[in-house]
N, C-alpha and C positions, 0 to 999 in steps of 0.2 A: 504493500499501500504505501501511496506517497505519504510522505511528509505533511504536516499542515500546522499552522500558527495562530490558534484559534483566538491567542490572548493578545494579537497585534495586527492593527490593520497594514491593509494593503498601502504602501506608497505608489501612487503615481506619479511619472516626473517626467514632464516634457524637456525638451532640452533644445539646450541652444548654443551649438557649437562657433566659435568667434575664430575669422582667421583674416586680419588688416581692415577687423572693424566691420566684418559683413559676419551674416549669421549662414554657414555653409553644412554641408554634410559630404563626408568622403565614402568612396564609395569600397567597401572592401579594404578600409584601414589607409588607402592609396591616396597621399598628398596629391599624386598627379592627376587623379580622379575626382576633383573635386566639385561640387554643385551648389552654386551659390543660389541661399533661398531669400535674400533680403538684405539691404543697406542699413537699416533701422533697427536693429535688435531689440530697443527699448519698446516698439511697438509691438514686436512679435511677445515678448514676456507680456507686455499690457492686455494681448487678445487671449494667453494662456491665463490668465489671471480670470478676465472676462467668462472665461468658458469654466471656471469653477477650477482650476487649478490650486492646488496649496501648497504644491513643492516644485522649484524649478532646480533644472539640472542645467550648470554654464561649465563649458570648457575651453579653455584658453589653448588653442590648439600652435599658435606662434610660439607661445609659453614649452610647452610641451616639447615642440619641434627643434626649440632652442635659437628660433627667429625674429626673437623680440619680444615682447609683451604686450597684452591686452589689459592690464589691472586695472588701467582706467576705466574701460568699459566694461571690465565686472563688477567695477565700484557702483558704477551708475545702473547696471542692471539691477544690483542687488539693492539699490535704494528703489527705484521703480518698482521692485517685484511684491515690497510690501500690501497685502500681510501674508503672501506665498513667502515661504520659507527657501532659502537658496541653496542648493549644495553646488560648490566650485571646486573644479577639477583642471588641472593641466601645468605641468611644471613645478608645483609644487614641491621642492626637492631640500627643501632648510627649514630650520624651525623657524625661523626670522619671517619666510613666506608663508606658514602656515600661519604665524602670529598676526599677520598683516589680511588677511583672508577674513579671520574669523574677526577682527579688530573692527573691517568696515559692515558686519552685520550679517556675512554667510553662517547658516546654523550648522550647517557640516562642510568640513574640507578633502577632499579627496587625495589618497599618497600613494604612488604609484612606484617610478624608477626608484628613488631612493631608499623606498620600506624593501624591496626586493632585494637590492643589493645588499642591504643591510637590515636586519631584523633588529638590531638595538634604534635604530632613529625612529622604529614605527613607536616601539613602547616607551621610547621618553616624548613621543608628543601625544600617545595616549594617557601618560602621566600627568602630563602635563595640563592637556586639556581636557581629559574627559574622555570614554569611549563613546560617547552618545556625538562628539563632534569629529569624530575622525572615523574615515572610512577607505578600506584599502580596494586598489584596483588589479584585479585578476584580470590581463587582456590578453586573450589565451590562442594562439597560435599552435596548429601540429601539436597542441596537447601542451603545450609552454607557456608557460606567465612573461612575458616579456614586457619590457619598459622602452623608454629610449623614443618615445612618442611613434612607435610602432615601426620604427626606422627597419629594414629589411637587413636581416643579418643579427638583430641585436641578439643577445642571450638570453637565453629562458632558462628558467626550473620548472621540472614536472608541477603539472596546479597542484595538483594535491598535497606537495610536499610544502610549496610556497604560502596554498592554506595552513597549514599545520606549522609552519613558522610562523605566519604571521599572528597567527590566533594563539600562540605560545607567547606573544612579545605583549599582547592585551587587545588587539584587535579584533573588536565584536561585530563587524558591520564589511561587506563585500559587496562590491559592485564586479559583475562577471560577463565580462564583453569576449563574444565571440567573433573575433576580428575580421575573419573571412566571409562573416553572416553582415559585417557590420553596413547600412545602407542599402543595403539591395533587397530587403521586402521580401526574402526566401523564406520565413519562418525563424524563431529564436533555435538554438540547440539544445533542446530537451534533456538529451542523455547529457549534456554535460553537465546543465544546472541540476537536475535531479542528482548526479554524482553528487555535487558540491551539498546539496540540502541535505543528503544523507550521512555526511562524514559529519555532521551536527556540531562544526566546529563556530557557526555562529551565522549572522542573517545573511541571504544572499538578495542581493538587485539584481536582477538577470537585465541584458542590455544587449544587443543587437540582432537585426532580423525580425523584428515585432511588424507584423503586417495587419493585426488585425486585433479586433475586441476580442476574437477564437483566441489568438495567440495570448494573449495579457490574461483573459481568466486559465488557458492550459498552464502558464508560469506560476501564478499565483496556486492552483491546483497542486503543483508538483509541493510546494511549500514556501515558495520565496514569497521574501516579504515584500517586494517591489519592483516596478521594470521602470526604465528609461526608455524613451521614446522619441524617433524624432523623425527620420524621413516619410514614416505614416502618417505623421499631420501633417508634415509641410507639403506631399504629394496627394491629400485626401481622403487616403487609407481608412483613416480613423478620424472620425468627429470628437474631437476632445471633450466636450460637454457631453457626449453619449455615453463613452467611456468614464468619463468621473461617477455620472450617475448608477454606470453598471457595477464598480468595482472598486470605490471607495467608502 
């Protein structure tokens, strides 16, 4: 039987991925296959809020890639999103970077590359800021959790091993992205998600490939604590207000 989480509400997190000030999506995690969905990220956040979203997932792709920073845009979105809570990701590889995003009003930050390389970094930020404010990214390619902005050839670690190392460091929540499915609307990697939910090492938030409300129900019914949704919203596959009414 699939795991269940009757004690917690399912979190639906519409996503805004930022590159050069624009809202974009990457197909299959490939920066060369970028699709631009708008030049006014703040307006997108306001539409998500009007549709009833209570969370917003914001990713600074430039910072993740090492090509600069969209920190000012992120701060603007965090302020504009209220009363939505913001989960901020992308290139947060020092305690100072984590503190800066939490200090500007983000409710939760996502750590990835630095945590995969050094679980002691994860342990330190969890100890300092609390487990409710820290989420670890497990971005999975060919069974390996990788960082470095999904760079081709980036070193990885077997995903269950990475999960266990970070859970041992005190991380209690994980965003799991099937990189090859991201932005392609082919459905989530249910086998991967079920495997990590069944490991019982923390709450799992699904990402990558979600294309319908049925996909959202499927990851919820597996026992996932939430889901990050991007392309399906921008391309009209999912009506956010309907999804909120059905799942949250």
